[in-house]
C-alpha angles and dihedrals in degrees: 000000000000116000119219132190113255093220106043100013090233116160117243093223113165097340114131123232096267096050092043091051089049091052092050093050090049091054090049091054091049090054092051093048090049092051092049095046094047106104094197092065110065117201108255133170106266121242106245119226137147092244093054091044096052093041091052091044090054092049094050091049090052092050091049092051093041092223122139105229124194104237092197088074106093122232093228091060093056091051093066093239118107102210091181090065111108092216091059090051090054096046102045115072113258101250094042092048093050091049093047089049090054090050099046097036111049120204122220093219119098135200135197129255111296110211096154097077114128102181107061097194094049091050093047092052095036112152092229091056092214135117134058092275090069093046111034108094091209088073090066095057111114093000099135096162095078115113121224089253091054091049091052089048091056092047091048090063089065131237122314103240110155121189123239096258090052094061125094094245092037089237142072120254120272131210129179091350095306126110136193116242133198090246089079090066084078134057115222114219123211091258091056098256117138123222121192116239099230091180093061119090130175121222114221093193098060103010096240137125126245135190107224093187092059092039093058106028107011128118125202089002130164115274093219091064100043108030114012098030127232115273106148095121092171086066096043090147088072086082089070092042092054095055089056095056120110094239093053093047092052092048091049091053091051092050094048092051093048093047090051089053094059095089089052094056096082090055092049093049091045091054091047092049092051092049092050091048092051092048091050092051091050094047091047089054091049090050090054090050090050092050091048094051092045094048091053095040092238125156118253104210137046135211092263123024104176117132092242092057119099094223116037102170130277096281097053094038092052089048091053090047094051091044087070088068099033116068095194093050091046091053090048094050091049090048090049092051093050101041100035116184094002089073123073104258117217091173101061121115090252091057091046090054090048091052091049092047092047093051091047091050091050092051092047092049091052092050092047092051091050091049092049089051092047092044098191124068145161132217138219121196131186137161131216141160119263127211091279091053094250122140109246124192117212116205112200122183126200125199144145112263117213104201119188091215094052117058094203118067115244127215111234131198113191132181097228102175145002116205133179112237121198091187131036099200119130094247094050092048089049091055090051089048091054092048093052092048090049093049092052097040094244115162094210094166091066108023106031106107103165144026128189127189139148124275098265116132093240088058107037099025112141095224111013100023123113093248091053093051091050092047091055088064098032116024090183092068099099114205118223122187105228107263093209090054092048092049090050091054092048095052093045089054091047090055088054097042099086134042092233092055093047092049093046097052091038090057090049090055091046091048091053092051093045097052099034093052092071126054090205092057092046091050093050090048093052095043092051090054091052092051095047098041110015092169096057127075120259114256129207128209117264127224121240107232124189099218100067126035091210087074088062090054095046094048093048094047092051093051093049093048094048096033096125092047091051093051091047091049092051091049090051090051090053090054100041100040102047095137094062105073093186093056093044092049092048092049091050091052093050093048093048093050096044091054095051122107089232092064094042094050095045092047093051092048093051091044089060091047092050092047088058095044100042096073094048091049091056089045092054091051096049115107096227098055117116133198095261092051092050093052092048092050091050091053091052091050092049090053092049092049092052092050 
């Protein structure tokens, strides 16, 4: 490739290195003389900026080498890092990317010296990359908050080595008759070649030299090169001695390795970004599985959960099912099967518990924020046995939710906690009440305005009941005996108040036991319904329980709807089971009672009563009912019952 002179565009031809260097220096002197002798260009103090500095530095290096360089070729392309690539922008952290962009892509605009900066670190890493604060090495002294990436960024900009005519006083500092010169920016090899000392930077503010390599990555280094700054110009050869020390050599090796790693950073960040995206997709899928199982009250784990087992529990089996439609989850499951414990396991029972706990915490936090916004609330507490025969206390909170998306406030009822209670005394329940309020940051002494329980003595007791203990601390917490519970007690007592009512509901209970005790009788009862009314759904007899009056209503309605089928079933039992005198006698007794006017009249009367009371029962159990609405509904029901 032919080499041309930058100044006169003369071809090098057969000139040797010495003659060619002499020609280049001669052209440089001609340019300087022309600039000085030109009257139209007055000598002014140059405006100092990092763009001007690096552009001039690049031009001088080209003149020294005598190579004609195409300036249209961007610096960032020669570095091997395409900073215009969108993937690189995504993968390199924001501040580091902006700074690397400023280094690799110079701007033609310049700015004056900025001496008004107050935050040193912000000025050093300024996006514009201009100003003395981002160049002067003295600004880095004692700045321990710089990260390794930021240190490499500063070193990537290159050393700060201004020429004499670029300084404020147009000369280098002088001490004891000795002066620093720009020749010391370079190291002269025995063969005459010059190598730039990239570790050496000149401070404009105090006129001293600093070693950035030792300042950032050196150990056991000389204080004069990292803190105070070198200024012994009478011993100018100490510059060469310093770069031969062990500490400087080790620091230089570290810097070179880190600078070579800059092109690899985009690949590292890209790999990390992909891994994070895959993990997020997997965890989001597992969260949806957890929500699905919780919403349907399904168990998570099985008896055996190894990959070779046919059934591995609902959680793992759902994960395997969804992995058929999710490539990232499928790859993760296959990797988990092959690597085993060496792979991070998101499907273990510990991770399942963490998912459940995280979702529960999120729900609780949402409820707590709504309560804080609402400020005032009321509580409802009740206890019951679970399937394992343990007493469980349900803590329900009621408040008005002010949602920004909904203009009208909404009444909320939330199950905030479920606690096991070994004792149901008023004092023990009060301690559990305090613990739940403390766990959920509820200031019940100030903002609790209502409490609603059943009529048990441990709840409504005047002295030792839960409501009395709460009122001692907060008199504003008005106690209300649950209207639905009171209505239930009234209707149950009504059903027991007359002999006809007792006999009627007693026969319904006996009828349920008689037919349900035999599969053959149940099958005949259901088949007869299908033959008589094929378009209607098949009904089964209901049991009359004594705890809820709604069971009385459901049992009576079922018998009246399927009355013909019941009579036909009993007649069939009398014919087919003749040998069993107990069964035949019992069937005869049921048929005789069901066909009496006494039963028919009692059943029709209670049907009218239940038709009036059913709507108000559902109203009392709705979450958006208030005290005024409950009283109004009761007055309407009383009027209907009298009529």
